[in-house]
C-alpha positions, 0 to 999 in steps of 0.5 A: 836669514832672521830667526827668532831664538829662545834663549835659556831659561826662556820667557818672552825677555829671553826671545831674541832676534838673530842672524844665521846662515840660510839653509839649503835643501838636501835630497827629498828636501824643500827650502821654503820662505816662511811667510807667517806663522801663528801662536799656539798654547804649545808655543807659549810653553816653549818659549816660557821655558816650560818645555826643555829645548836647546838653547837657541831653539827656533820656536813656532810649529805652525808655518805657511811657506812658499817653495823657493827651491827643491833638493834632489828627488823632490816630487811632491812640490815645485818652486813657487807652491804654497805649502802648509807644515804639519805638526807631526811631520812624520805621521802620514796617516792612521792611528798615532804612531809616536809618543812625544814631540821629538819631531814637532817644529819649534819644540823637538826640532827648529820651528818656523819662527825663521825666514827660511825652512828647509825640511823633507817635503813629506813635512808640508801639505798644500795650502787651501785655495784662496787662503792668505798666508796669515790665514793659512798659518793658523791651521796646522795645530789649532785647526787640525786639533779641532778637525780630529776631535770632532771628525775623526774621534767623535764622528759628529753628524748633523744634528748633533750636540757639540760643547765648546770651551772658551775662545782659543783657536781649537774651540773657535775652529771647533764651532766653524767645523760643528756648524759646517757638518750641521751640528748644534754648539754650546759655547762657553766663556767667562766673558759676555763680550766674547760670548757675543762673538761666538754668537755671531759665529754661529754658537746656538747657545751661550753659557758664561761659566763664572755665572754658571758654575754647573755649566754641565748641568745647564748645558745638558738642560738646554738639549733637553736633557740628553746631553751633548755628543762631543765636548771639546775639553780644554780645561783638563782636571778643573773642567772634566767633571762639568763635561762628564755632567754635559755629556750624553749616555754614550757621549764622546769627551776630546781631552785637548788641554790642560789649562786648570792642570796636569792631574787632578780628580776624575769623577770616574763612577760618572764616567764609566756609568755613563759609557762616556769615551774620553780621547786624548787628542794631540793634533793630527797626521798628514792625511787628516790635515789634507781631509781638513783643507778640502772640507775647508775649501768645500764650505768656505771656512775662514779662520778667525784672526786677532792681531798681527806682529812682525817677526821682530816684535814676536815677544810682543805677540807672546806677551798679548798671548799672556794677556788673554785679551785676544779673540781667535788666532794671533799672527806673526808675519815673516 
């Protein structure tokens, strides 16, 4: 089979295509033919060598696949089923049960940048009905992260205010889930063109954060001075102060990304005096993914796709991601 492999020290130039033997499913495992994957920031860090992995690691945490064989004892799936990978294949339900990424495809284990994968049947859920493989491949990391942030941790309800940052996969899914739930959305970006597209997706208010450096204060004004119920925080230390400024008394901030750095000053007095809950979010469980899929089907939500690249052009896909010109998810067709 054909695979993409990350050769040390990393970087798109050291992402090579090579041939490896087809895997075979063991007891409790299914063999899947990978049809599509999608690029996440986590995948980018792996490929760039920012996360230590063995030489030759197969990247990509997301996989939309078709079952082509089943091992002894498999009961959940059959040949021909369309399945979707799990970012945390060992997290079935309940609160987070592990720290680190030892079992994450494309990080602690080989991922879905390959034509074939053999893995336990518990490492997959079904795909949404009516979804293409390319559409489904956007869900396991970005969509589930947004779902957990809004529905599991913040527990948003109709009429709530949600603030999203930028136009990455998590932020766009958060906008879509929030609108489906009847919430109002304030979307931020540094690009007026991208803000226009967010408006088309249903954003109620738009803020260009380059034009409005104190965008947290502006967001609060847009809510009539009340503040937002939920912030999807993808920037980290460089944006957290503004997220706190945007929040209502007793609001919730889902800390998802650290695009502005891994550490920095936090306005702790404002955080505690406003009784704001700050939750770290690392994707979600299998049961959360199943709930998300049911909601997607009930509401007819479709992901926003950017460009699609074949597996042998995966380095170009990461180059496109690095350019930050994309809007929505970048797909690798396998």
